[in-house]
C-alpha positions in Angstrom: 52.0 27.4 -23.5 53.1 27.9 -20.3 56.7 27.7 -18.9 57.7 25.5 -16.3 60.4 27.8 -14.7 60.3 25.7 -11.3 62.2 22.8 -13.0 65.1 25.2 -13.6 65.8 25.8 -10.3 68.8 24.5 -8.6 68.2 22.3 -5.5 71.1 24.4 -3.7 69.5 27.6 -4.4 67.7 29.9 -1.4 64.1 30.8 -2.3 65.5 34.5 -2.6 68.3 33.8 -4.6 65.3 31.4 -6.5 63.4 34.9 -7.0 66.0 36.5 -8.4 66.5 34.5 -11.4 63.0 33.2 -12.1 62.1 36.9 -12.3 64.7 36.6 -14.5 64.1 34.1 -16.6 60.4 35.0 -16.4 61.3 38.3 -18.0 62.7 37.4 -20.7 61.5 34.0 -22.1 61.3 33.3 -25.6 63.7 36.6 -26.4 66.4 33.8 -25.9 66.9 30.3 -27.0 67.4 28.4 -23.6 70.5 27.9 -23.5 71.6 31.2 -23.5 68.7 32.4 -20.9 69.7 29.8 -18.1 73.6 31.4 -18.1 72.3 34.9 -18.9 69.9 34.1 -16.1 72.6 32.5 -14.0 75.3 35.5 -14.7 73.1 38.0 -13.5 73.1 36.3 -10.3 76.5 36.1 -10.8 77.0 39.8 -10.8 73.8 40.8 -8.5 74.3 38.7 -5.5 78.1 37.6 -5.8 79.4 40.8 -7.1 81.7 38.2 -10.1 82.3 40.1 -13.2 82.4 39.6 -16.8 83.5 40.6 -21.0 82.4 44.4 -21.4 79.8 42.9 -23.8 78.4 40.7 -21.4 77.9 43.4 -18.5 76.3 45.4 -20.9 74.0 43.1 -21.9 73.1 42.5 -18.5 72.7 45.5 -17.3 70.1 46.6 -20.1 68.2 44.0 -19.2 68.3 44.8 -15.3 66.5 47.6 -16.5 63.8 45.6 -18.3 63.2 43.5 -14.2 60.5 45.2 -12.2 62.5 47.3 -9.4 61.5 44.8 -6.2 63.6 41.8 -8.4 66.1 43.7 -8.2 68.5 43.3 -5.0 69.8 46.7 -3.8 73.3 48.0 -4.5 76.1 47.1 -2.2 78.9 49.1 -1.3 82.2 46.9 -2.7 84.8 46.4 -0.2 88.5 46.1 -1.5 91.0 44.3 0.7 94.6 45.5 0.2 97.5 43.9 2.0 98.2 44.0 5.5 101.8 46.2 5.2 100.1 48.9 3.2 99.8 52.1 5.4 95.7 53.5 6.0 96.7 56.9 4.2 97.4 54.5 0.5 93.5 53.1 1.0 91.1 54.7 -1.3 
């Protein structure tokens, strides 16, 4: 049976964002039940694109699953930006 993956696309997803989630869904289709697969695909997107984090167990699972995706479908890692209060001295920033 062919997977109609397009039915899982959110109307607000850009092509680039959808390509990332779609690759995840295709790669892991049949390895998780549908609800879990869609939840993991959204969590993967949230971590990779939005910089979200989850519990250690979920992050560990997502990291392992990310290794199974083709390199071209994994977004490049971005530098993390840390904001500090305005009154904090420059030398205190790490």
